[in-house]
C-alpha positions in Angstrom: 24.6 -4.2 42.6 23.3 -5.7 39.1 19.6 -4.5 38.7 18.5 -6.9 36.1 19.3 -10.3 34.8 18.2 -12.7 32.6 15.1 -14.5 33.7 14.7 -17.9 33.8 12.6 -20.0 31.4 8.9 -20.4 33.2 10.0 -18.8 35.9 6.9 -18.0 38.7 6.0 -14.7 38.7 4.4 -12.5 41.1 1.3 -10.3 40.3 2.1 -7.6 42.5 3.3 -4.4 41.2 7.1 -3.9 41.2 8.3 -1.9 44.3 8.6 1.7 43.4 11.4 2.5 41.0 12.4 -0.9 40.5 10.7 -1.0 36.9 12.3 2.1 36.3 15.6 0.9 37.3 15.9 -2.3 35.4 15.0 -0.6 32.5 17.4 2.2 33.2 20.2 -0.3 33.6 19.1 -2.6 30.5 19.1 0.5 27.9 22.5 1.7 29.1 24.2 -1.8 28.1 21.5 -3.0 25.4 19.8 0.3 24.2 20.2 1.9 21.1 23.3 4.8 21.5 24.3 5.7 17.7 21.0 7.1 16.3 21.9 10.3 15.0 19.4 12.4 17.3 21.1 11.1 20.1 23.9 12.8 22.1 22.3 16.1 21.5 20.0 18.3 23.8 19.3 20.5 20.9 15.4 21.1 21.0 15.1 22.0 17.4 16.9 18.0 16.8 15.2 16.4 19.0 11.7 17.9 17.9 12.2 16.8 14.3 13.3 13.5 15.0 10.2 12.5 17.3 7.5 14.5 14.6 9.2 11.9 12.1 9.1 9.0 14.8 5.4 9.3 14.8 4.0 6.2 13.2 7.2 5.6 11.2 10.4 2.9 12.0 13.5 4.5 13.2 15.2 2.4 9.8 13.0 4.6 7.5 13.3 7.9 9.4 17.5 8.3 9.5 18.0 9.1 5.8 15.0 11.5 6.0 15.9 13.2 9.5 19.9 13.8 7.7 18.7 15.0 4.6 15.8 16.9 6.1 18.5 18.8 8.9 21.2 19.5 6.1 18.5 21.6 3.8 16.7 23.0 7.3 19.5 23.4 9.9 17.7 25.5 12.2 14.4 26.8 13.0 15.1 29.9 11.3 15.5 28.0 8.4 12.4 25.5 8.5 10.2 29.2 9.0 11.8 30.9 6.0 11.5 27.9 3.5 8.4 27.4 1.4 5.7 24.8 1.9 6.3 23.5 -1.3 10.3 22.6 -0.4 9.3 21.3 3.2 6.8 18.9 1.4 9.4 18.0 -0.9 11.7 17.0 1.7 9.1 15.4 3.3 8.3 13.2 -0.3 8.1 9.4 0.4 7.9 9.7 4.3 4.2 9.5 4.1 1.7 11.3 6.7 2.6 14.6 5.4 0.5 16.6 7.9 3.3 16.3 10.1 5.3 18.3 7.9 2.7 20.7 7.3 2.4 21.1 11.1 6.4 21.6 11.4 6.3 24.1 9.1 3.3 25.7 10.7 4.9 25.7 14.0 7.9 27.0 12.9 6.9 30.1 11.2 4.2 30.6 14.8 7.7 30.3 16.5 10.3 31.8 14.4 9.6 35.1 16.1 10.7 33.7 19.5 13.5 32.0 17.9 13.1 28.6 19.7 10.6 26.1 21.0 8.9 26.2 24.6 11.0 24.5 27.3 7.7 22.5 28.8 5.7 19.6 27.8 2.4 21.4 28.2 3.9 24.1 26.0 5.1 22.0 23.3 1.4 20.3 23.5 0.2 23.4 22.3 2.0 23.3 18.8 0.6 21.9 16.1 1.3 18.3 15.5 2.5 17.7 19.0 0.6 15.3 21.1 1.1 14.9 24.9 3.7 11.9 24.4 5.6 13.7 21.8 5.9 16.9 23.7 6.6 14.5 26.6 9.9 13.0 24.9 10.7 16.3 23.4 10.6 17.8 27.0 12.5 14.5 28.3 15.8 14.9 25.6 15.9 18.5 25.0 15.3 19.9 28.6 15.3 17.0 31.3 11.6 17.9 32.1 10.3 14.8 34.4 7.5 13.7 32.0 5.8 10.6 31.1 6.0 9.3 27.4 3.3 7.1 26.1 4.0 6.1 22.7 3.3 2.6 20.6 5.9 0.5 22.0 5.4 1.7 25.3 1.7 0.7 25.2 3.0 -2.7 24.5 5.5 -3.0 27.2 2.9 -1.5 29.6 -0.3 -3.9 28.4 2.0 -7.1 28.6 4.2 -6.3 32.1 0.9 -5.2 34.3 -1.5 -7.5 32.4 -3.8 -5.0 31.0 -7.0 -6.5 29.0 -8.8 -4.1 25.9 -7.4 -2.1 23.3 -5.2 0.3 23.6 -6.9 3.5 22.1 -9.9 2.7 24.6 -10.4 5.7 27.0 -10.2 3.4 29.9 -7.1 1.7 29.0 -5.6 4.8 27.9 -6.4 6.5 31.3 -4.7 2.8 33.1 -1.7 3.1 31.0 -1.0 7.1 31.8 -1.6 6.5 35.1 1.4 3.7 35.0 3.7 5.5 32.8 3.4 9.1 35.1 3.9 6.4 38.3 6.9 4.8 37.2 8.7 8.0 36.4 12.0 7.7 37.8 12.8 10.4 40.7 16.8 10.4 40.3 18.7 10.7 37.4 17.8 8.1 35.2 15.2 9.2 33.5 16.8 9.9 30.3 18.0 6.1 29.9 14.3 5.1 31.3 12.7 6.8 28.9 15.2 5.8 25.9 14.6 2.0 27.1 10.8 1.8 27.6 11.2 2.7 23.6 14.0 0.4 22.9 12.6 -2.3 24.8 9.3 -2.1 22.8 11.2 -2.1 19.5 13.7 -4.5 19.9 12.7 -6.9 22.8 9.0 -6.6 23.9 8.1 -7.1 19.5 4.2 -7.3 18.7 5.2 -10.7 17.6 7.4 -13.1 19.0 8.7 -11.2 22.0 12.2 -11.9 23.1 11.1 -12.6 26.7 14.3 -14.6 27.9 16.4 -10.7 26.8 13.6 -8.7 29.0 15.2 -7.1 32.6 11.5 -6.9 33.8 10.0 -10.5 32.6 10.6 -11.7 36.0 7.4 -9.7 37.4 5.6 -9.9 33.6 1.7 -10.7 33.7 1.4 -11.5 30.5 4.5 -13.6 30.5 3.3 -15.5 33.8 -0.5 -16.3 32.4 0.8 -17.2 28.8 -0.6 -14.2 27.5 2.1 -12.0 25.2 1.0 -13.1 22.0 -2.6 -11.6 23.2 -1.7 -8.3 25.0 -2.1 -5.5 24.4 -5.5 -6.5 22.6 -5.4 -6.0 18.7 -7.6 -3.5 17.2 -11.0 -4.3 16.5 -10.8 -6.1 13.1 -12.8 -3.9 10.3 -13.0 -3.8 6.7 -11.5 -1.1 5.4 -13.7 0.7 3.0 -12.1 0.5 -0.7 -12.4 3.8 -2.6 -11.8 4.7 -6.4 -10.4 7.4 -8.3 -9.1 8.7 -11.5 -5.6 10.0 -12.2 -4.7 11.6 -15.4 -1.0 11.3 -16.9 -0.9 14.3 -19.4 2.2 14.1 -20.9 3.5 17.0 -23.2 6.8 17.9 -24.3 7.6 19.8 -21.1 7.3 16.9 -19.0 3.6 16.2 -17.1 0.7 17.9 -15.8 0.6 18.6 -12.2 -1.9 20.1 -9.9 -1.5 21.5 -6.2 -3.6 19.4 -3.8 -6.0 21.5 -1.4 -3.8 21.8 1.8 -5.9 19.6 3.7 -6.9 16.1 3.6 -5.2 12.9 1.7 -1.7 14.2 0.2 -2.8 17.9 1.7 -0.9 20.6 -0.5 1.3 18.1 -2.4 1.7 18.4 -6.1 -0.5 15.3 -8.0 -1.7 14.3 -11.0 -5.1 15.7 -11.9 -8.1 13.5 -10.5 -11.0 13.3 -12.6 -12.8 11.3 -15.1 -11.9 10.3 -18.9 -14.6 12.5 -20.0 -12.9 15.7 -18.4 -9.3 15.2 -19.4 -9.9 17.3 -23.1 -11.4 20.3 -21.0 -8.2 19.8 -18.4 -5.9 19.9 -21.5 -7.6 22.8 -22.9 -7.7 24.7 -19.8 -4.0 24.7 -19.9 -3.3 25.3 -23.3 -2.9 21.7 -24.6 -4.3 19.7 -27.1 -5.3 15.9 -26.3 -3.9 13.7 -28.7 -5.3 10.4 -27.4 -6.1 8.8 -24.2 -5.3 5.1 -22.8 -6.1 3.5 -19.5 -3.0 1.8 -17.8 -3.3 -0.7 -15.3 -5.1 0.2 -12.0 -3.4 -0.6 -8.5 -4.6 -0.1 -5.1 -3.0 2.3 -2.3 -3.4 1.3 1.1 -3.9 4.2 3.5 -4.5 4.2 7.5 -8.3 4.0 7.2 -9.3 3.3 3.9 -8.1 1.8 0.3 -7.8 4.0 -2.5 -8.1 2.2 -6.1 -6.3 4.2 -8.7 -7.2 4.1 -12.3 -4.5 5.9 -14.4 -5.0 7.6 -17.7 -2.0 8.1 -20.2 -2.9 11.1 -22.3 -0.5 12.4 -25.0 -1.1 16.1 -24.9 0.5 18.7 -27.4 1.2 21.8 -26.0 -0.7 25.2 -27.5 0.9 27.6 -25.1 3.1 27.2 -22.6 1.7 26.7 -18.9 2.8 28.4 -15.9 2.5 28.3 -12.3 -1.3 29.7 -12.1 -1.3 31.4 -8.8 -4.4 32.6 -7.4 -7.6 31.8 -9.2 -11.0 32.8 -8.8 -13.0 30.2 -6.5 -14.4 28.6 -9.5 -11.1 28.2 -11.7 -9.2 25.3 -12.2 -6.7 24.2 -9.2 -2.9 25.9 -9.9 -1.3 23.8 -12.5 2.1 23.8 -14.0 4.3 21.3 -15.8 6.8 19.0 -14.0 9.9 17.9 -16.0 10.7 14.1 -16.8 13.9 14.5 -14.9 12.8 16.3 -11.8 10.1 13.9 -10.8 12.1 11.8 -8.2 12.7 15.3 -6.2 9.9 16.5 -6.4 6.9 16.8 -3.8 4.8 13.6 -5.0 2.7 11.5 -3.2 5.0 8.1 -3.1 2.1 5.6 -5.1 1.9 9.2 -7.7 6.0 9.4 -8.0 6.2 5.5 -8.3 3.7 5.3 -11.2 5.4 8.2 -13.2 9.1 7.0 -12.8 7.6 3.9 -13.8 6.3 5.4 -17.1 9.4 7.7 -17.1 11.8 4.5 -17.6 9.0 2.7 -20.3 9.7 6.1 -22.3 5.5 6.4 -21.9 6.0 9.9 -21.0 8.0 11.1 -24.2 6.1 12.7 -27.1 6.6 14.6 -30.5 6.7 18.4 -30.3 
């Protein structure tokens, strides 16, 4: 028996919730035919692989994740390999994927779990690990262990908000409560769990999209309230608009014969744990150079640019300084609390593979291509 069919245009639909199990059955049947089946983490119940994929997929599209996922597994093929690695290695492998707190949490969780040699098998235990929220824990538990658990990522929120006609911005406590109740209630009781869970994500990613949803291809369009009421464009409610605050900073590009001077950022906060350019005003450039055994030969401003974060915009003004090395600068190691941050030379040839924030790496690559990082010894 066919569990779903293409809906007719302008079909009258009921506002009543679907019969128990019908919603999940239609989505599972649709996923088996039309869903995604060739993603590199599919077809495996390896908890480690599922964990890595689900963390990478947080706030990042599948197409961007795939190459990072493959390279990450090649470098850290199992839990023990990740636990043995230094944080700098993990951040280097993550460089360019963004939201670096995910990488720090992965590394911290791996070291926490190394003694056990495996990930816990329940969503509740998984959710207690660094960087694993309720929905991510449920996804890992479903695909790795077959646990009957509900997910609620951004795509699933959109599907449920439209199908059930839920007003209000997802993220508000009352809206979240409703969505979690629906997500839990609609879980199939039979063997459709994995197909249904994957189907919800596939449906939101490919059909029930934010703009121009393809309702004629949706397996649950017949009783979708948003479609019936002509509100697919307004549901889910958009995030309340607010002007992103603009912050400003100055980054020093101190170039010498051995490359460019970089410093380790604090473990938490923006670009936490990554190597970056010293963040300081022009007046401090000579002092930073001197503290590292450098002689500043000149300083010139470069074109400012704006980098957008989730909650603010950062206007970056780079200052390019030509330096002559006086003594070789090595990793400084632990210092007194009032000492400069750990700094080292980054050879120009290693910029592409270094654990640098994306805008910093792009800036340095551009300067290197223009020959601006080369100085006479």
